[in-house]
C-alpha positions in Angstrom: 26.1 -51.3 -1.0 27.8 -51.8 -4.6 25.3 -48.6 -5.0 26.6 -46.9 -2.4 30.6 -47.5 -3.3 29.4 -46.4 -6.9 28.1 -43.1 -6.0 30.4 -42.3 -3.8 32.9 -42.9 -6.1 31.2 -40.8 -8.7 30.7 -37.8 -6.1 34.8 -37.9 -5.4 35.8 -38.0 -9.0 33.3 -35.1 -10.0 34.6 -32.6 -6.7 38.0 -33.7 -8.0 37.3 -33.0 -11.7 35.5 -29.3 -10.8 38.2 -28.6 -8.0 35.5 -27.8 -5.6 36.0 -26.6 -1.9 38.9 -28.6 -0.2 37.2 -28.5 2.7 34.0 -30.1 2.1 35.8 -32.8 -0.1 38.1 -33.3 3.2 35.6 -33.7 5.3 33.6 -36.0 3.1 36.9 -37.9 2.6 36.9 -38.4 6.4 33.1 -38.9 6.7 33.3 -42.1 4.4 36.5 -43.4 6.1 35.2 -43.5 9.3 32.3 -43.4 9.6 31.0 -45.9 6.5 30.2 -48.8 9.2 28.6 -47.0 11.5 26.4 -44.8 9.0 25.5 -48.1 7.1 24.3 -50.1 10.4 22.0 -46.7 10.8 20.7 -46.6 7.5 19.6 -50.2 7.4 18.1 -49.7 10.7 16.2 -46.7 9.5 14.9 -48.2 6.5 14.0 -50.8 8.1 11.6 -49.3 10.3 10.5 -46.7 6.9 9.4 -50.2 5.4 7.9 -51.5 8.7 6.2 -48.5 9.6 7.5 -48.8 13.1 9.1 -45.2 12.8 5.3 -43.7 12.2 4.1 -42.0 15.4 1.0 -43.0 17.3 -0.7 -39.9 16.7 1.2 -36.4 16.3 4.4 -36.8 17.9 3.6 -32.6 19.3 0.3 -33.7 20.9 1.4 -33.2 24.4 3.4 -30.5 24.1 3.6 -26.6 25.1 5.6 -24.1 23.4 8.0 -21.7 25.7 6.5 -18.8 27.4 6.6 -16.8 24.9 2.8 -18.4 24.7 1.6 -15.4 26.7 -1.9 -17.9 27.4 -0.1 -21.0 27.6 -2.2 -24.2 28.1 -1.5 -27.2 30.1 -0.5 -30.5 28.0 -4.0 -32.2 29.3 -6.2 -29.1 28.6 -4.3 -29.4 25.4 -5.0 -33.0 24.7 -8.2 -32.7 25.7 -9.5 -29.6 23.8 -7.8 -29.7 20.3 -7.1 -33.4 18.8 -10.3 -34.0 16.8 -12.3 -37.4 17.6 -15.4 -38.7 17.0 -17.3 -37.9 19.7 -16.8 -34.6 19.7 -17.2 -33.8 16.2 -19.6 -36.0 15.0 -23.4 -35.2 14.4 -22.5 -31.7 15.2 -23.3 -28.5 13.0 -21.5 -25.4 12.9 -22.0 -22.2 11.4 -19.0 -21.9 9.5 -15.6 -24.6 9.2 -12.2 -23.2 8.3 -10.0 -25.2 7.0 -6.7 -24.3 8.2 -5.3 -22.9 11.2 -2.7 -20.8 9.5 -2.2 -17.1 9.2 -5.5 -16.0 7.6 -7.7 -19.0 9.2 -6.6 -17.9 12.5 -7.4 -14.5 12.3 -10.6 -15.3 10.3 -11.5 -17.6 13.2 -11.2 -14.9 16.5 -13.1 -12.6 14.0 -16.3 -14.8 13.8 -16.4 -16.0 16.8 -16.5 -12.6 18.2 -20.1 -13.4 17.9 -21.5 -15.6 20.6 -24.3 -17.4 18.4 -21.8 -17.6 15.8 -20.7 -21.5 15.7 -16.7 -21.8 14.5 -14.8 -25.1 13.6 -11.4 -24.1 12.9 -9.5 -27.7 11.7 -5.6 -28.4 11.4 -4.2 -31.4 9.5 -1.4 -30.9 11.8 -1.1 -30.6 15.8 1.1 -28.8 18.4 4.6 -28.2 17.8 7.1 -30.6 19.4 10.2 -28.5 19.0 9.5 -25.4 21.1 12.4 -23.6 21.3 13.1 -23.5 17.4 9.2 -22.5 16.6 9.7 -19.5 19.8 12.4 -18.8 18.0 12.4 -16.8 14.3 16.3 -17.4 13.3 15.8 -21.2 14.1 13.6 -21.5 11.3 15.9 -23.6 9.4 15.7 -26.3 12.0 12.1 -26.6 11.5 12.3 -27.9 7.6 11.6 -31.4 7.5 10.3 -31.6 10.6 6.5 -32.2 11.8 5.9 -29.1 11.4 6.9 -29.1 7.7 4.8 -30.4 5.1 8.0 -30.9 2.7 6.7 -30.2 -0.6 9.0 -30.1 -3.6 8.5 -28.7 -7.1 8.4 -31.0 -10.0 11.6 -30.6 -12.2 12.4 -27.2 -13.4 13.8 -27.3 -17.0 14.7 -23.7 -17.1 16.9 -23.6 -14.3 20.5 -25.3 -13.6 21.0 -28.1 -13.3 17.9 -28.9 -16.0 15.3 -30.4 -14.0 16.7 -29.1 -10.4 13.7 -29.5 -8.2 13.6 -27.0 -5.2 12.7 -28.2 -1.7 9.5 -25.8 -0.7 8.7 -25.7 3.2 5.2 -25.3 4.1 4.1 -24.7 7.9 1.5 -27.8 9.3 0.5 -27.3 12.6 -1.4 -24.6 14.5 0.1 -21.5 13.6 0.6 -22.8 9.6 3.4 -21.6 7.8 3.8 -18.9 11.2 5.3 -21.6 12.8 8.4 -21.3 10.5 8.7 -18.4 8.7 11.0 -15.5 9.5 8.4 -13.4 11.1 9.4 -10.3 8.8 6.4 -8.1 8.9 5.8 -6.3 5.6 2.0 -5.3 4.6 2.9 -4.2 0.6 2.7 -1.3 -1.1 -0.3 1.3 -1.5 0.5 0.8 -5.5 -0.1 -3.5 -5.3 -3.7 -3.1 -3.4 -4.9 0.4 -5.8 -3.7 -2.0 -8.9 -5.5 -5.3 -7.2 -8.7 -2.8 -7.0 -8.4 -1.0 -11.1 -6.5 -3.5 -13.0 -7.6 -6.4 -11.5 -11.2 -5.5 -11.1 -11.3 -6.6 -7.3 -13.2 -3.5 -6.2 -12.5 -0.3 -3.7 -12.8 -2.7 -0.8 -9.7 -3.9 -2.1 -7.6 -0.8 -2.9 -5.0 0.5 -0.1 -7.7 2.6 1.7 -10.0 -0.5 1.5 -7.4 -2.8 2.8 -5.7 -0.2 5.5 -8.2 -0.7 8.6 -7.9 -4.2 8.0 -3.9 -4.2 8.6 -4.4 -1.5 11.3 -6.6 -3.9 13.0 -4.0 -6.7 13.5 -1.3 -4.3 14.9 0.4 -3.4 17.9 3.3 -0.8 17.3 4.2 1.8 19.1 6.5 4.3 18.2 9.8 2.9 20.1 9.5 -0.1 18.4 10.3 1.2 15.3 13.9 2.2 13.8 15.6 4.1 16.4 16.4 7.0 13.8 12.7 7.6 13.6 10.8 10.6 14.7 9.3 9.0 17.8 5.7 9.0 15.6 3.6 6.0 14.5 1.9 7.6 11.2 -2.0 7.2 11.0 -1.2 4.0 8.6 -0.3 1.9 11.3 -2.2 -0.2 13.9 -1.8 0.6 17.7 -4.4 -1.9 19.6 -4.0 -5.1 17.6 -3.1 -8.3 18.9 0.7 -8.5 17.2 3.5 -7.0 18.3 5.2 -5.7 15.7 8.8 -4.5 16.7 11.8 -3.8 14.6 14.9 -6.2 15.6 17.0 -5.1 18.1 19.7 -5.0 19.5 20.9 -2.8 16.6 24.0 -4.6 14.9 26.9 -3.0 13.4 26.6 -4.7 10.5 23.4 -3.5 9.7 23.9 -0.1 10.2 27.1 -0.6 8.1 24.3 -2.3 5.7 22.3 0.7 5.6 25.0 3.2 5.7 26.0 1.2 2.5 22.6 1.7 0.8 23.0 5.3 1.7 26.2 5.6 -0.2 24.8 4.2 -3.3 21.8 6.5 -3.2 19.0 4.7 -1.6 17.5 6.6 1.3 16.6 5.7 4.6 13.0 5.2 5.8 12.5 4.4 9.3 8.8 2.7 8.5 8.5 0.8 4.9 5.0 -0.3 6.4 4.0 3.2 6.1 2.7 5.2 3.2 6.1 5.0 1.5 8.0 1.4 0.9 10.7 2.2 -1.0 14.4 2.7 1.1 16.2 0.9 3.8 15.7 0.4 7.6 15.2 -2.1 10.1 13.5 -5.0 9.7 10.0 -5.1 11.4 9.3 -8.3 12.9 5.6 -10.0 14.1 7.5 -10.7 17.6 7.2 -10.0 21.6 10.6 -9.1 24.0 12.5 -11.4 20.8 9.8 -14.4 20.8 7.9 -15.4 17.9 4.1 -14.3 17.6 2.5 -17.2 15.2 -1.3 -16.8 14.5 -2.1 -19.3 17.1 -0.7 -17.8 20.1 -1.3 -14.2 18.9 -5.1 -15.0 18.0 -6.5 -17.8 19.6 -4.6 -18.8 22.4 -5.8 -15.5 24.2 -9.2 -16.3 23.6 -9.2 -20.1 24.7 -11.5 -20.6 27.3 -13.7 -17.3 26.8 -15.2 -18.4 23.8 -17.3 -21.6 24.0 -19.0 -20.7 20.3 -15.4 -21.9 18.9 -14.2 -25.3 18.3 -10.5 -26.3 17.5 -9.7 -29.7 16.1 -6.3 -30.6 15.1 -4.7 -33.3 13.3 -7.6 -34.2 11.0 -7.1 -33.9 7.4 -9.6 -32.3 5.4 -10.2 -34.8 2.0 -12.5 -33.0 0.3 -15.7 -30.1 0.6 -18.8 -31.9 0.5 -21.1 -30.2 -2.1 -24.6 -31.3 -2.6 -26.4 -29.8 -6.0 -25.6 -30.2 -9.7 -24.1 -27.2 -11.8 -26.4 -28.0 -14.5 -29.4 -26.7 -12.2 -27.6 -23.7 -10.5 -27.7 -25.0 -6.9 -24.9 -25.7 -6.3 -24.0 -25.5 -2.3 -20.9 -26.4 0.1 -22.4 -28.4 3.2 -19.7 -29.2 5.1 -16.3 -31.0 4.9 -15.0 -35.2 5.0 -12.5 -35.5 7.0 -10.1 -37.8 8.4 -9.1 -38.4 11.9 -5.6 -39.6 13.4 -7.3 -42.7 14.0 -8.3 -43.4 10.3 -11.8 -42.5 10.8 -14.0 -40.3 8.1 -16.4 -38.2 9.0 -18.5 -35.6 7.7 -18.8 -32.2 9.5 -21.9 -29.9 8.4 -21.5 -26.3 7.8 -24.9 -24.5 8.2 -24.0 -21.2 6.3 -20.2 -21.9 5.1 -17.0 -23.7 4.4 -13.9 -21.1 4.4 -10.9 -22.9 3.0 -7.9 -21.1 4.3 -4.8 -23.7 3.8 -2.7 -21.9 1.5 -1.9 -21.5 -1.8 -1.0 -25.2 -2.1 -3.9 -27.1 -0.3 -6.9 -24.8 -0.6 -6.7 -25.8 -4.4 -6.2 -29.0 -4.1 -8.8 -29.4 -1.8 -11.0 -27.7 -4.4 -9.9 -30.4 -7.2 -10.6 -33.4 -4.8 -13.6 -31.8 -4.0 -14.5 -31.9 -7.8 -14.0 -28.2 -8.5 -11.5 -27.6 -11.2 -10.6 -28.3 -14.7 -12.9 -31.1 -15.6 -10.6 -32.8 -17.6 -7.8 -32.8 -15.2 -10.1 -34.1 -12.6 -11.7 -36.9 -15.1 -8.0 -38.6 -15.3 -8.3 -39.3 -11.4 -11.9 -40.6 -11.4 -13.1 -37.2 -10.0 -16.8 -36.3 -10.5 -16.3 -32.6 -11.9 -18.8 -30.3 -9.6 -18.5 -27.4 -10.6 -16.2 -26.9 -13.9 -13.5 -23.9 -12.8 -10.5 -24.7 -15.1 -8.5 -21.6 -13.3 -7.9 -24.0 -9.8 -4.4 -24.6 -9.6 -3.6 -22.0 -12.3 -1.5 -18.7 -11.7 1.0 -19.8 -9.0 3.5 -17.3 -8.3 6.1 -17.5 -5.7 9.0 -15.0 -4.6 12.3 -16.2 -6.1 15.4 -15.6 -3.8 19.4 -15.7 -4.0 21.7 -15.4 -1.7 25.0 -13.8 -2.0 27.7 -14.8 1.0 30.7 -13.4 2.1 33.2 -15.2 4.9 34.4 -12.1 7.1 37.9 -11.6 8.4 37.8 -13.4 12.1 38.0 -9.7 13.9 35.1 -8.7 12.7 33.1 -12.2 13.1 33.6 -11.7 16.8 32.4 -8.7 16.8 29.4 -10.0 15.0 29.1 -13.3 17.3 28.7 -10.8 20.8 25.1 -9.4 19.8 23.9 -12.3 17.4 22.4 -14.2 20.1 19.5 -11.7 21.2 18.7 -11.1 17.3 16.7 -12.1 14.7 18.6 -13.5 11.3 17.2 -10.5 9.1 18.1 -7.2 10.6 18.1 -5.1 7.7 15.7 -4.7 5.1 15.7 -2.3 1.8 13.4 -2.2 -1.0 14.8 -0.7 -4.5 13.2 -0.8 -7.4 15.7 -2.2 -10.7 15.4 -0.5 -14.4 13.3 -3.7 -15.4 10.3 -2.2 -13.3 10.8 0.8 -14.3 10.9 0.2 -18.0 7.6 -1.7 -16.9 6.2 0.9 -15.5 6.6 3.1 -18.4 4.9 0.4 -20.5 2.0 0.3 -18.4 1.5 4.2 -17.8 1.2 3.8 -14.2 3.2 3.2 -10.7 4.7 0.3 -9.6 5.7 -1.0 -6.3 9.6 -1.5 -5.7 10.5 -5.2 -7.4 13.2 -6.1 -5.1 14.2 -6.9 -1.5 17.7 -6.7 -0.1 18.0 -8.1 3.1 20.9 -8.6 5.5 21.1 -11.8 6.8 23.6 -12.0 9.9 23.1 -15.3 11.7 23.0 -18.9 10.2 22.6 -22.5 11.1 23.7 -25.7 10.7 20.2 -26.3 8.4 22.0 -23.9 5.9 24.6 -25.7 5.7 22.7 -28.8 5.1 20.3 -26.9 2.6 23.9 -25.8 0.5 25.3 -29.3 0.4 21.8 -30.6 -0.8 22.0 -27.6 -3.6 25.6 -28.9 -4.3 24.5 -32.4 -4.8 21.9 -31.1 -7.4 24.6 -30.5 -9.7 25.8 -33.9 -9.0 22.8 -36.3 -8.8 19.9 -34.0 -9.7 18.0 -37.2 -9.7 18.4 -38.0 -6.3 15.2 -35.9 -5.0 12.8 -37.7 -7.0 12.5 -40.4 -4.1 12.7 -38.2 -1.0 11.3 -42.2 0.7 14.4 -43.8 -1.2 17.6 -44.8 0.4 19.7 -42.4 -2.1 17.6 -39.3 -0.7 18.3 -40.5 2.8 22.0 -41.2 2.3 22.8 -37.7 0.9 20.9 -36.2 3.4 22.5 -38.0 6.6 25.9 -37.3 4.6 25.0 -33.7 4.7 23.8 -33.5 8.2 26.5 -34.7 9.5 29.0 -32.2 7.4 27.0 -29.5 8.6 27.5 -30.5 12.2 31.0 -30.4 12.1 33.2 -28.2 14.1 35.1 -26.7 11.0 31.9 -26.0 9.1 30.6 -24.1 12.6 33.1 -22.1 12.7 32.8 -21.2 8.9 28.6 -20.6 9.7 30.0 -17.6 12.4 32.0 -16.5 9.9 29.3 -15.9 7.3 27.2 -12.9 6.3 25.2 -12.6 3.4 22.6 -10.0 1.4 19.5 -11.7 0.1 17.8 -10.6 -2.8 14.2 -11.1 -3.5 12.5 -10.3 -6.3 9.6 -9.0 -5.5 7.6 -8.5 -8.1 7.9 -11.7 -10.7 6.1 -12.5 -14.0 6.3 -15.9 -13.9 3.3 -18.2 -13.8 3.1 -21.8 -12.3 0.4 -24.3 -11.2 -0.6 -26.4 -8.7 -2.3 -30.1 -10.1 -3.3 -33.1 -8.5 -0.6 -35.9 -8.2 -3.6 -38.5 -7.5 -7.1 -38.2 -5.6 -5.1 -39.2 -2.5 -5.0 -36.5 -0.3 -2.5 -37.6 1.7 -0.2 -37.2 -1.7 1.5 -34.1 -2.1 0.0 -32.3 -5.5 2.7 -31.6 -8.5 3.8 -28.2 -8.2 5.2 -26.1 -11.0 6.4 -22.5 -9.5 7.8 -21.7 -13.2 10.7 -19.7 -11.3 12.5 -17.2 -13.8 10.4 -18.6 -16.9 9.7 -15.3 -17.9 13.0 -13.6 -18.7 12.4 -10.3 -16.8 12.3 -12.3 -13.6 15.9 -13.2 -14.4 16.9 -10.1 -15.7 15.6 -8.2 -12.1 18.0 -10.7 -9.9 21.3 -10.3 -12.5 20.5 -6.8 -12.0 20.5 -7.3 -8.7 23.5 -9.1 -8.1 25.4 -6.4 -9.6 24.2 -4.1 -7.4 25.0 -6.3 -4.8 28.5 -6.1 -5.6 28.5 -2.5 -5.1 27.4 -2.7 -2.2 30.4 -5.0 -1.3 32.4 -2.0 -3.0 31.6 0.6 -0.3 33.6 1.9 2.7 30.9 0.2 4.8 30.8 -3.3 3.7 34.3 -3.8 2.0 35.8 -5.0 5.3 33.4 -7.7 5.6 34.4 -9.5 2.4 37.2 -11.5 3.9 36.5 -13.7 0.8 33.2 -15.1 -0.7 31.6 -17.8 1.0 30.8 -20.9 -1.3 27.9 -22.4 -0.5 26.6 -23.5 -4.0 29.1 -26.2 -5.3 29.5 -26.8 -8.8 27.3 -23.3 -9.8 29.5 -20.9 -7.8 31.3 -18.5 -9.1 32.6 -17.7 -5.6 35.0 -20.3 -5.3 37.3 -18.5 -7.6 37.5 -16.2 -4.7 36.1 -12.5 -4.6 38.0 -11.1 -7.1 36.7 -13.2 -9.7 33.3 -12.6 -8.6 33.6 -8.7 -8.6 34.8 -8.8 -12.6 32.4 -12.1 -13.1 30.5 -11.8 -16.6 27.0 -12.0 -17.8 27.6 -15.6 -18.7 28.9 -16.8 -15.1 26.2 -14.6 -13.2 23.9 -16.6 -15.2 25.4 -19.6 -13.9 25.1 -18.6 -10.5 21.5 -17.3 -10.5 20.1 -20.2 -12.3 21.8 -22.6 -10.4 20.8 -21.3 -6.6 17.4 -19.2 -7.1 14.9 -20.9 -4.6 11.9 -20.0 -2.9 10.8 -17.4 -0.4 7.6 -19.7 0.8 4.8 -16.7 -0.8 2.6 -19.3 -2.9 0.1 -17.1 -3.8 -2.8 -16.5 -6.8 -3.6 -20.2 -7.3 -7.8 -19.2 -6.6 -7.4 -15.7 -7.9 -10.1 -13.4 -7.3 -11.5 -11.0 -10.0 -15.0 -9.2 -10.8 -18.2 -11.1 -11.2 -18.0 -11.2 -14.8 -14.3 -12.4 -14.9 -13.8 -15.8 -16.9 -13.4 -19.4 -15.4 -10.0 -20.1 -17.4 -8.7 -16.6 -15.4 -10.3 -16.5 -11.5 -11.6 -19.0 -9.1 -13.3 -16.8 -6.6 -15.5 -13.3 -6.8 -13.9 -10.0 -5.0 -15.9 -11.5 -1.9 -13.9 -14.3 -1.8 -16.6 -16.8 -3.0 -16.0 -19.7 -5.2 -17.8 -18.8 -8.2 -21.0 -21.1 -9.0 -21.1 -22.4 -5.6 -23.1 -21.1 -2.7 -21.6 -21.2 0.9 -17.8 -21.3 0.2 -15.3 -19.3 0.2 -11.3 -19.0 0.2 -9.6 -17.0 2.4 -5.7 -16.8 2.0 -3.0 -15.8 -0.4 -4.3 -18.1 -2.9 -6.8 -15.3 -3.5 -4.3 -12.6 -4.6 -4.6 -11.3 -8.0 -0.9 -11.3 -7.7 1.2 -11.6 -5.3 2.4 -8.3 -3.4 5.4 -7.0 -2.8 6.1 -7.9 -0.2 6.2 -11.0 2.3 3.0 -12.6 2.7 1.9 -13.1 6.1 1.1 -10.0 6.7 -1.2 -10.1 3.6 -2.3 -13.2 4.5 -3.9 -12.3 7.7 -5.0 -9.0 6.4 -7.3 -11.3 3.7 -8.6 -13.6 7.0 -9.5 -10.1 8.8 -11.2 -8.8 5.4 -13.3 -12.0 4.9 -14.5 -11.7 8.6 -15.4 -8.4 7.6 -17.2 -9.3 4.4 -19.1 -12.6 6.0 -20.3 -9.7 9.1 -21.4 -7.4 6.4 -23.6 -9.7 4.6 -25.3 -11.6 7.7 -25.7 -8.9 9.7 -24.2 -10.2 12.7 
């Protein structure tokens, strides 16, 4: 208790010293005064359960849950229990032609495509299970409620010395369950640009099949777009670049919100043209956000690509709640006969078994887990593997290198009560991100001149009109980064749980809820980051999260892009369309925010003040990519892991099909490209084997 009193005293003193927001300070004092005893009891009880293991579920908590009616082909609880849970009886001694690791965006698309041939036996493995909190999974704007839940791997970065406070740790949410990260993203459908894929093909030597023309049919295979589903100001035509018969419903956010019309009007006012379909030939411009949704409900990868075919394809086996420990690789590198022959997995019962793949193992576990599995399998930098006593099967130093993610920050305002009441009337039926723009900063324009080639827009500007308590909790934790940055270093520790519990209590207070209802924000996403990080092993235990270094803003040009973007947003808030929304600046970021000084201070902030704001608030968009990047057959093993056929180099029967194979992260939210890569992998396999 002395530790708690000490930390509480430090917290109070610091808040008073920095003159932090009175509301948070008063709520904190009230919390300590009124709830300390109750909290202490709960904390002791919770820690006792954690230490004894009695809080761990017997199997996955969502085993028998069935999501709401957004599943157009739902299965009964008993059927799910029988068909999906991986058991020794179901898997032991059975061979499959293809074993796909990861039932996320790419894995589900690939499993559907390969199982079209009834003679091809496909096993789709997922470490997570069926989500328990159906309502939050089905509703994209409630994604924040899924953080730190059973469908989140709850990764974190290593300390980031270039951010503020120095050494800040960033939470990295990652989907865990049937559907992968498509379970907890916003569902934004952004395919990327012609310039991106043409650069993949030429500059990064991935070949014509990865050019825009080469991947266009793969995107179209996924989509179901109709004219009435796009921007209401569109011409009523679906261009030849869009798919109309795919399994995935793509819709613009409806009903149109007044604030998104004002958002688009403000962009028009400063010279950004309207673009009714940014997934068409040109991305540049602004319009209504397109999402993968059906009647306002999330279309995640599993309920879109797998559930409709359940019971129709006996050659497709789904095994959930099974953690892949490593890929089984036979042969010797010195003899050039390395081959992946299966996977070693651990069931929820703790049993370990090997499942054979007669043709190939395909890793679709994402930009963090795919390189981790490769390294656990002995594929990576031999010097790094030796540290953990892992036998090197194949020395490929590039495994886990080149990590990219899109850095994001938010500029929030507190709207006047009159506008807030208008916003609340139509929010319930809408996603939280109804408007989107793609623009090009001077940083990108200079980069184009130096490269003498056309590049994509490097900034995504998003209108945010819907917030939930989890955002307040995350903002509170961000504020605590500046007061006690070391608290995140042990997410299972007592101090972390204390701070999290305080944040959750404050986030549910009536005062905070009223302020969230009055919050409107514009998000800035750097879509052309130059910084590159890494994914490294923390241990040889597959249950231990890897060491993830996102290297946010390590390259100075990434910071310059966001600095220009914040100034651009300031100009948007000065336009006739959005100026009425700025009742005051919304301080969600504690000691790093110039906002606490009011809107005039923000509009007149110096570059140094904005620098503090950017470095103190920048975070992840969950677009982890490039950690097993592909390239030409003659590329260096220090640079590329996979060939342009997605094959892990020097190992037969092993491919990677997810965002980790990107040569550089696309100028887009990555869910659509992940699905495209899954479809492209199926195409490559069909071509090779003549299916």
